[in-house]
Residue, then its C-alpha position, 0 to 999 in steps of 0.5 A: x062437318x060439312x062445306x055448305x053453300x048456304x042462302x042468307x035469309x037475314x042480316x041486320x045491324x042490331x046495335x052499332x057495329x053489330x050484326x045478326x045473320x040468319x043462314x038456312x041449313x037443315x044440316x047445321x040446325x040438326x048438328x050444331x051444339x052451343x059454343x061450337x062455330x062455323x068458318x065463313x068466306x067473306x067474299x066470292x073471290x080469293x080476297x080476302x084469303x082467310x075465312x072468318x070464325x063466327x060462333x053459332x048464336x042460335x039454332x032456329x027452325x031450318x037454320x042458325x043464326x050468327x051474331x058478330x061485330x065488324x072488326x075488320x075488312x072481312x066482317x065488313x064484307x059479310x055486313x054488306x051481304x044481303x038476304x038472297x045472297x049465297x054464303x060459303x060456310x064450313x061447319x059446324x067446328x070445334x067442341x062446345x059446352x058440356x051440358x051433362x045433366x045436373x041440378x043446380x043453378x046455371x050461370x052465364x057470363x058474357x063480355x062484349x060480343x062474347x054474349x054471341x054463343x050463350x044465347x044458344x046455350x040458354x036456349x039448350x039449358x031451358x029446353x033440354x030434357x031433365x032440366x026444364x022440370x025444375x027450371x024454376x027452382x034452379x034458375x039460369x043467371x045471366x051476367x053481360x058486361x060491356x064498356x057502355x049501354x050501346x054494347x050491351x046485347x041480348x039482354x031481351x032475348x035472355x029475359x024471354x027465356x026466363x033467365x035472371x038477367x044482370x047488366x054492368x057497363x064500365x062507364x055506368x050508362x047501363x046496369x051497375x057501373x063497373x065490371x061484370x066480374x065484380x057483379x058476379x063475385x057480389x052475387x055469389x057472395x049473397x046466394x046459397x048456391x049448390x055444389x053442382x052449380x056450373x059457370x059458362x063464360x065467353x069474352x076477353x081473355x082478361x075477363x075470362x081469367x077473372x071468371x076463372x078465378x072466382x070459380x076456383x075460390x068458390x069451387x064451382x066448375x067452370x067452362x070458358x069459350x076462348x076468343x082466338x084468331x082461327x085461320x083454318x078451323x080444324x087445327x091444321x095451320x097451328x095459329x090459335x094455341x093455348x097454353x093448358x096444364x098436362x093431365x095428371x097421369x102424364x109422364x112429363x110435367x109442365x105444360x102443353x098447347x092445345x088449338x083453340x079451333x080444334x080442342x076447344x074453343x070451350x074448355x075447363x077453366x081449371x085446365x088453362x095455364x092462365 
């Protein structure tokens, strides 16, 4: 982790209210893992005071890309920045996805702009040593859900990587009509998947809880990337707690709290006290 002053080489609106930013940084390109994030300073002055956490969307040659949505004043200021501007960034932060080698299908599930870190994950799954050899046999299945078609992001990016892409919208304007978790459940009921299949998910809490339930029912390992407000990014401010079950060997039964920024944002779904 370092604090860096980085040049913005791209900051373009790719859909209504959604932007993709490219930052030049050999350090972040070499040290960032899928599922990690950076803390971005929104302006050159003291206002806004707090940084904004943005997930690493993609690791590219000599830098990284961030995919973000304008939610409030902070991200609105970031969206106004132009190529050539300098951005104050701290990262990479957090714990990303566990990509331990295995054989079986990879299933990625995204809700809304929760798709952002999953493109970097798909890149790694396709290109990592020991996986690309049997990629055609295993398959990488991507499920993207949103309220409406204009909020479906990155479907073409996944397609270019050779992934099998499934889309669902709540209003039926793109792909299947309904929740993406319904599409996931239906898909799992129609295929013969090995026990070593893994589900990776990022999106709203309600969607992640539903995905975790499906994974538990099917006995499929599942990792979830939680979306929380993370002011400091390093676990100091204690502003992003998540309730988790205690480890089996712990002397005290019940629950404990971990920080999404420091202990996550990626957790095993079975560890979350939903």
